[in-house]
PABALUM-975279 format. One record per atom (N, C-alpha, C): residue number from 0; residue in one letter; atom name; x, y, z. Coordinates in nm, 3 decimals, m for minus. Layout:
# residues N
   pos   code   site        px        py        pz
   NUM      A     CA         X         Y         Z
...
END
This chain:
# residues 70
   pos   code   site        px        py        pz
     0      M      N    m2.298    m1.011    m3.947
     0      M     CA    m2.227    m0.999    m4.095
     0      M      C    m2.218    m0.872    m4.105
     1      H      N    m2.164    m0.777    m4.199
     1      H     CA    m2.130    m0.649    m4.194
     1      H      C    m2.229    m0.622    m4.328
     2      P      N    m2.300    m0.481    m4.291
     2      P     CA    m2.371    m0.437    m4.360
     2      P      C    m2.339    m0.450    m4.542
     3      R      N    m2.236    m0.407    m4.544
     3      R     CA    m2.164    m0.399    m4.708
     3      R      C    m2.170    m0.542    m4.786
     4      I      N    m2.198    m0.649    m4.680
     4      I     CA    m2.185    m0.813    m4.744
     4      I      C    m2.336    m0.804    m4.774
     5      W      N    m2.420    m0.783    m4.726
     5      W     CA    m2.576    m0.784    m4.741
     5      W      C    m2.616    m0.696    m4.871
     6      G      N    m2.567    m0.575    m4.876
     6      G     CA    m2.526    m0.493    m4.997
     6      G      C    m2.506    m0.573    m5.138
     7      R      N    m2.391    m0.559    m5.109
     7      R     CA    m2.338    m0.665    m5.223
     7      R      C    m2.420    m0.826    m5.263
     8      A      N    m2.452    m0.868    m5.161
     8      A     CA    m2.572    m0.977    m5.192
     8      A      C    m2.663    m0.950    m5.248
     9      I      N    m2.743    m0.858    m5.225
     9      I     CA    m2.888    m0.812    m5.260
     9      I      C    m2.833    m0.744    m5.412
    10      K      N    m2.751    m0.682    m5.410
    10      K     CA    m2.670    m0.614    m5.585
    10      K      C    m2.677    m0.726    m5.650
    11      V      N    m2.620    m0.845    m5.601
    11      V     CA    m2.564    m0.954    m5.739
    11      V      C    m2.710    m1.026    m5.725
    12      F      N    m2.821    m1.079    m5.603
    12      F     CA    m2.918    m1.142    m5.644
    12      F      C    m3.000    m1.078    m5.731
    13      L      N    m2.993    m0.944    m5.705
    13      L     CA    m3.129    m0.900    m5.857
    13      L      C    m3.064    m0.853    m6.010
    14      K      N    m2.992    m0.917    m6.005
    14      K     CA    m2.891    m0.953    m6.120
    14      K      C    m2.900    m1.055    m6.213
    15      G      N    m2.941    m1.132    m6.100
    15      G     CA    m3.017    m1.285    m6.112
    15      G      C    m2.890    m1.368    m6.116
    16      H      N    m2.822    m1.363    m6.029
    16      H     CA    m2.705    m1.437    m5.982
    16      H      C    m2.719    m1.527    m5.846
    17      G      N    m2.768    m1.644    m5.795
    17      G     CA    m2.786    m1.678    m5.713
    17      G      C    m2.647    m1.736    m5.632
    18      T      N    m2.657    m1.793    m5.501
    18      T     CA    m2.527    m1.830    m5.487
    18      T      C    m2.522    m1.997    m5.416
    19      G      N    m2.644    m2.068    m5.452
    19      G     CA    m2.642    m2.205    m5.394
    19      G      C    m2.645    m2.246    m5.309
    20      R      N    m2.605    m2.359    m5.265
    20      R     CA    m2.579    m2.380    m5.165
    20      R      C    m2.461    m2.404    m5.089
    21      P      N    m2.429    m2.322    m4.988
    21      P     CA    m2.286    m2.300    m4.916
    21      P      C    m2.219    m2.423    m4.909
    22      H      N    m2.069    m2.387    m4.900
    22      H     CA    m1.972    m2.562    m4.920
    22      H      C    m1.817    m2.485    m4.904
    23      G      N    m1.788    m2.584    m4.841
    23      G     CA    m1.621    m2.480    m4.760
    23      G      C    m1.623    m2.433    m4.643
    24      D      N    m1.538    m2.348    m4.642
    24      D     CA    m1.497    m2.224    m4.513
    24      D      C    m1.575    m2.136    m4.561
    25      M      N    m1.688    m2.100    m4.493
    25      M     CA    m1.800    m1.948    m4.540
    25      M      C    m1.695    m1.845    m4.455
    26      R      N    m1.643    m1.875    m4.370
    26      R     CA    m1.540    m1.767    m4.338
    26      R      C    m1.426    m1.699    m4.403
    27      Q      N    m1.377    m1.757    m4.475
    27      Q     CA    m1.246    m1.735    m4.519
    27      Q      C    m1.305    m1.597    m4.621
    28      V      N    m1.140    m1.527    m4.602
    28      V     CA    m1.218    m1.409    m4.704
    28      V      C    m1.080    m1.400    m4.778
    29      P      N    m1.145    m1.334    m4.912
    29      P     CA    m1.008    m1.316    m5.009
    29      P      C    m0.887    m1.226    m4.991
    30      G      N    m0.786    m1.244    m5.078
    30      G     CA    m0.695    m1.147    m5.039
    30      G      C    m0.586    m1.200    m5.158
    31      I      N    m0.502    m1.086    m5.196
    31      I     CA    m0.395    m1.073    m5.318
    31      I      C    m0.233    m1.105    m5.257
    32      Y      N    m0.196    m1.153    m5.301
    32      Y     CA    m0.056    m1.184    m5.268
    32      Y      C     0.073    m1.138    m5.375
    33      L      N     0.146    m1.085    m5.376
    33      L     CA     0.303    m1.095    m5.470
    33      L      C     0.385    m1.103    m5.432
    34      V      N     0.405    m1.230    m5.466
    34      V     CA     0.509    m1.326    m5.403
    34      V      C     0.629    m1.348    m5.548
    35      R      N     0.786    m1.305    m5.479
    35      R     CA     0.887    m1.332    m5.560
    35      R      C     0.973    m1.391    m5.505
    36      S      N     1.042    m1.527    m5.529
    36      S     CA     1.166    m1.594    m5.453
    36      S      C     1.095    m1.618    m5.332
    37      G      N     0.944    m1.659    m5.317
    37      G     CA     0.935    m1.726    m5.192
    37      G      C     0.902    m1.640    m5.105
    38      Q      N     0.960    m1.517    m5.159
    38      Q     CA     0.915    m1.383    m5.069
    38      Q      C     0.759    m1.279    m5.027
    39      V      N     0.688    m1.242    m4.957
    39      V     CA     0.558    m1.155    m4.990
    39      V      C     0.640    m1.032    m4.997
    40      L      N     0.614    m1.004    m5.127
    40      L     CA     0.662    m0.853    m5.147
    40      L      C     0.537    m0.734    m5.098
    41      W      N     0.415    m0.804    m5.121
    41      W     CA     0.311    m0.669    m5.113
    41      W      C     0.184    m0.788    m5.071
    42      Q      N     0.068    m0.727    m4.993
    42      Q     CA    m0.076    m0.836    m4.978
    42      Q      C    m0.145    m0.725    m4.929
    43      Y      N    m0.253    m0.772    m4.958
    43      Y     CA    m0.409    m0.715    m4.936
    43      Y      C    m0.498    m0.833    m4.882
    44      V      N    m0.516    m0.830    m4.739
    44      V     CA    m0.625    m0.921    m4.697
    44      V      C    m0.732    m0.838    m4.661
    45      S      N    m0.831    m0.889    m4.733
    45      S     CA    m0.965    m0.856    m4.716
    45      S      C    m1.040    m0.849    m4.574
    46      R      N    m1.080    m0.742    m4.504
    46      R     CA    m1.151    m0.755    m4.388
    46      R      C    m1.279    m0.865    m4.365
    47      N      N    m1.370    m0.850    m4.480
    47      N     CA    m1.478    m0.958    m4.529
    47      N      C    m1.502    m0.954    m4.654
    48      T      N    m1.603    m1.061    m4.670
    48      T     CA    m1.631    m1.100    m4.768
    48      T      C    m1.660    m0.990    m4.894
    49      A      N    m1.730    m0.878    m4.863
    49      A     CA    m1.760    m0.782    m4.954
    49      A      C    m1.665    m0.701    m4.955
    50      D      N    m1.472    m0.693    m4.903
    50      D     CA    m1.402    m0.617    m4.902
    50      D      C    m1.296    m0.642    m5.029
    51      R      N    m1.285    m0.508    m5.090
    51      R     CA    m1.191    m0.586    m5.176
    51      R      C    m1.032    m0.449    m5.168
    52      P      N    m0.964    m0.480    m5.267
    52      P     CA    m0.882    m0.305    m5.285
    52      P      C    m0.907    m0.256    m5.343
    53      D      N    m0.859    m0.152    m5.384
    53      D     CA    m0.882    m0.038    m5.461
    53      D      C    m0.813    m0.084    m5.564
    54      Y      N    m0.877    m0.116    m5.653
    54      Y     CA    m0.817    m0.157    m5.835
    54      Y      C    m0.773    m0.067    m5.899
    55      R      N    m0.783     0.047    m5.842
    55      R     CA    m0.743     0.179    m5.952
    55      R      C    m0.623     0.188    m5.926
    56      T      N    m0.566     0.180    m5.785
    56      T     CA    m0.464     0.209    m5.771
    56      T      C    m0.343     0.075    m5.728
    57      L      N    m0.444    m0.038    m5.779
    57      L     CA    m0.328    m0.139    m5.746
    57      L      C    m0.253    m0.200    m5.812
    58      E      N    m0.264    m0.182    m5.968
    58      E     CA    m0.094    m0.167    m6.038
    58      E      C    m0.019    m0.089    m5.983
    59      Q      N    m0.034     0.054    m5.961
    59      Q     CA     0.099     0.141    m5.896
    59      Q      C     0.147     0.101    m5.744
    60      D      N     0.018     0.022    m5.707
    60      D     CA     0.070    m0.059    m5.537
    60      D      C     0.175    m0.156    m5.563
    61      L      N     0.141    m0.241    m5.688
    61      L     CA     0.235    m0.321    m5.683
    61      L      C     0.335    m0.302    m5.788
    62      Q      N     0.346    m0.209    m5.866
    62      Q     CA     0.482    m0.200    m5.881
    62      Q      C     0.558    m0.131    m5.796
    63      S      N     0.493    m0.023    m5.702
    63      S     CA     0.557     0.000    m5.604
    63      S      C     0.664    m0.085    m5.537
    64      A      N     0.564    m0.184    m5.500
    64      A     CA     0.639    m0.313    m5.404
    64      A      C     0.759    m0.372    m5.529
    65      L      N     0.728    m0.400    m5.639
    65      L     CA     0.816    m0.451    m5.697
    65      L      C     0.950    m0.363    m5.736
    66      S      N     0.962    m0.216    m5.724
    66      S     CA     1.083    m0.160    m5.708
    66      S      C     1.132    m0.172    m5.600
    67      V      N     1.095    m0.186    m5.496
    67      V     CA     1.131    m0.174    m5.353
    67      V      C     1.214    m0.297    m5.348
    68      S      N     1.178    m0.403    m5.370
    68      S     CA     1.256    m0.536    m5.379
    68      S      C     1.343    m0.574    m5.478
    69      S      N     1.365    m0.497    m5.554
    69      S     CA     1.526    m0.491    m5.643
    69      S      C     1.610    m0.464    m5.610
END
C-alpha cells in the first residue's frame, strides 16, 4: 500500500475513528465526475485511496469545464 494511505489511516485512528471490518471491493478508489447530458465534462480519478483532488481549485476546474462545454 502507498505510504500516504498508512499516514491517513493512522491520523484517523488517533482521532478515534475505526474502520471496522472490511467489506466490498477494497481496491476501489474514489473519483469525481462532472456529467452533463450523458457526457463526462471533467473527471478526477484517484491514484489510491488516500489521493484526493486539490479542493482549493476544484470549483475553478469545474467552472472551466462548464464554460468549455457551453
